[in-house]
C-alpha positions as CSV (number, residue, x, y, z in Angstrom):
1,M,11.0,230.5,65.6
2,A,10.3,227.4,67.6
3,I,10.0,227.6,71.3
4,T,12.7,225.4,73.0
5,S,12.1,223.0,75.9
6,R,14.3,225.3,78.0
7,E,12.1,228.3,77.4
8,I,9.0,226.2,78.3
9,T,10.6,225.0,81.5
10,K,11.7,228.6,82.4
11,K,8.1,229.8,81.8
12,K,6.8,227.0,84.1
13,L,9.2,228.0,86.8
14,D,8.3,231.7,86.5
15,L,4.6,230.8,86.7
16,A,5.2,228.5,89.7
17,I,6.9,231.4,91.6
18,M,3.9,233.7,90.9
19,R,1.4,231.0,92.0
20,L,3.4,230.4,95.3
21,Q,3.6,234.1,96.0
22,K,-0.2,234.5,95.5
23,G,-1.1,231.3,97.3
24,M,-2.9,230.0,94.3
25,T,-0.9,226.8,93.7
26,K,-2.0,223.9,91.5
27,I,0.2,221.0,92.8
28,V,1.7,221.9,96.2
29,P,-0.7,222.6,99.1
30,S,-2.0,226.2,99.2
31,G,0.1,228.2,101.7
32,T,3.3,226.5,100.8
33,K,6.1,228.9,101.4
34,L,8.3,230.2,98.6
35,S,11.4,228.0,98.3
36,I,13.5,226.4,95.6
37,A,12.0,223.0,96.6
38,G,8.4,224.4,96.5
39,V,8.9,226.1,93.1
40,A,10.5,222.9,91.7
41,K,7.6,220.8,92.9
42,E,5.0,223.2,91.6
43,A,6.7,223.4,88.2
44,G,7.2,219.6,88.0
45,V,11.0,219.7,87.9
46,S,13.7,218.6,90.4
47,N,15.5,220.9,92.8
48,A,18.7,220.0,90.9
49,T,17.2,221.2,87.7
50,I,16.8,224.7,89.2
51,H,20.2,224.7,90.7
52,N,22.1,223.3,87.7
53,R,20.2,224.5,84.7
54,Y,18.4,227.6,85.9
55,P,20.7,229.3,88.3
56,E,19.1,232.6,87.5
57,I,15.8,231.3,88.8
58,A,17.5,230.0,92.0
59,E,18.9,233.5,92.5
60,K,15.5,235.1,91.8
61,I,14.0,232.9,94.5
62,R,16.8,233.8,97.0
63,D,16.3,237.5,96.2
64,L,12.6,237.2,96.8
65,L,13.2,235.4,100.1
66,K,15.6,238.2,101.2
67,V,13.0,240.9,100.4
68,G,10.4,239.0,102.4
69,Q,12.8,238.7,105.4
70,I,13.6,242.4,105.3
71,K,9.9,243.3,105.2
72,N,9.3,241.0,108.2
73,L,12.1,242.6,110.1
74,Q,10.8,246.1,109.3
75,L,7.3,245.2,110.5
76,K,8.7,243.7,113.7
77,Q,10.7,246.9,114.3
78,Q,7.7,249.1,113.7
79,G,5.8,247.0,116.3
80,L,8.6,247.4,118.8
81,D,8.8,251.2,118.2
82,R,5.1,251.6,119.0
83,N,5.5,250.0,122.4
């Protein structure tokens, strides 16, 4: 079974997410925050491609951002509780 261009692009997007999370990017500057725009640039596609053709990737990025925000709030709360 041949691999489709859609599958290749999805794989590029997944790899871009992992590289951004680990800070080991190839295209965008190291330390670039996880975002749809950052993933798009790192994967070599447009923001619109993610929004229009890969909404599941857009949702995955949003979910990861929510998890990060929750962790940051928990850490801040722990710091306040110690004082």
